[in-house]
C-alpha angles and dihedrals in degrees: 000000000000118000116254117256116266115219138173092239123205130229106278112248096003117146091239135016113282122162109252114242116211115219101022119269108273095020119130111251091221131014116217137154087270097054109120113252088236089068098040113108119246127203117213115184093334094313114114119212114201095221140357100254106111126184111232120225110272120187112227100186087218107112125119107231089327094317117123117233139202088279087070092046091055095039094049095034090058090060093044091058098046107063112270118145097226142357126215111199121225128283102295117197122232091204132025094248088050093072118109092216133012089252098053125119123262144189101194096111135042093240088070092063101076100056089049090049091058091054093045092048092051093049092049091051087059092050096250126134117230135189140166138239112231113206151166115205096209114183091359093064128114095042132140126256109263097259092046089048089057093053094043096047091222137070101227120097108213126214094264086051093058091265131128105212093158095057102049114131135200144159090272138003093270119120119221089237136347091265093054127082117272105244129225114240109247118244119224089252090055091048090054089051091054091049088052089048092056090051092049091050089052091054086055090049087060089055091047091051102233116174094216142001128222121202111215108228098152146077098047096296121136103290093042092049090060091054099055128077087212091067104020115069096149118145096209131082090288102059153018130079094320108101093207091058093050090049095048103086095040091052092045091055093048093046092054092045091051090051091050092046105039104147106046132055118286117201127190125201119206137173105237093198139012098217090231120151120263132027127319089235127019127227091271092056094255114149108236102175142351113280148150095286092059090038090056090054092047093050090052090055091045089051088052090054090056104254113166103209136019114212104204117209133145144219135015101117100080116060092206095052117149109209123188094220100199127141109291092000092153096046095087089064090051087050092053091052092046091052090048093048109023093172094055117090108240127198123207124208140169130090093347101156111144128068096226089049093052092045091052093057091054096040091050092052096245092126141353100225136014126226117210128188122155093028089058090049089054092044116018089180091059093122092057091045089051091052091053093047092046091047097238126136111234135169117265118195110278089239091056103037095104089062093062131064110271094234089067096047114053133003 
């Protein structure tokens, strides 16, 4: 009997020819009781992720009026081919004035769908799940890209620099810092418009084909600014000392996003503390800043709304924050939330750079997945390096297999 033909088969149904990888790039070749948790698949709302190494959203300041470019295709595509379990694309604004910088990504118009589809289709052809972080920058909008900021000596992008400093909005008329625009306090009508904008962006996400969505409620941007007594001094039902008032807008946005995105995973990122001096609450029970006690309450409410993953970060809302930037410095906050809500999937982030370090957080039950950003920029092959250091055989891309020791490629 003649031997069957041997071919370099392509991914079925892909928009171009790409060699099919079987199993998926970054998947463990065999799952046993000794497989590191980092390389154990995790299922989130019926979507299976091949491992627990997730790419954090990383702004690239490279979009053309909110439209992603081939820079994003190469940037994201590089991660998709190198073994990560999931990629969350950068903060993507739901309205033009919700961008952090003029060159940030957006999903406020249909013409922004196609360039994102190309990125998503490429990632899927490599067997990698991909989502997007939907965002509104609030009072931290209309700022320069970091390298432009260094040259300008100020953060604010003026009108002749493609900025919009006179139409920056926030929870209250309190600038992030003296060098930032003074925001206009949103009216309730404008808040409803922003809710609608999130929902419309989610409809576009369906057309793009994203596997999950993350709502950005951290780092001092709009939703976070409503949470904190440092940035929210409103006297209506959305502000003030009353915690329920400060939670109200955040929860309304998430509720509508959950309703608009019912069948796929919904993540929410929060800042669990602001790193401001003094206690979260004083001796008289007055909330002084946002912290882990209020975060725990918020996460409980988010869980009740049906979110699937809580991405636990910190900081960004207080310009004088003092952060003890040590390896894993944010993981203790993720651990508190995991203990409070053991059935909610928790993501840890923040100076996670070493494979054994990442594995320890998962093995010890401090979190369920890890999000990496700058370390993956330094080493896009981090997932394969982690597999080698943790002594687990995983799949490298067929095109890259010769670069990795054979014992970690095929059994």
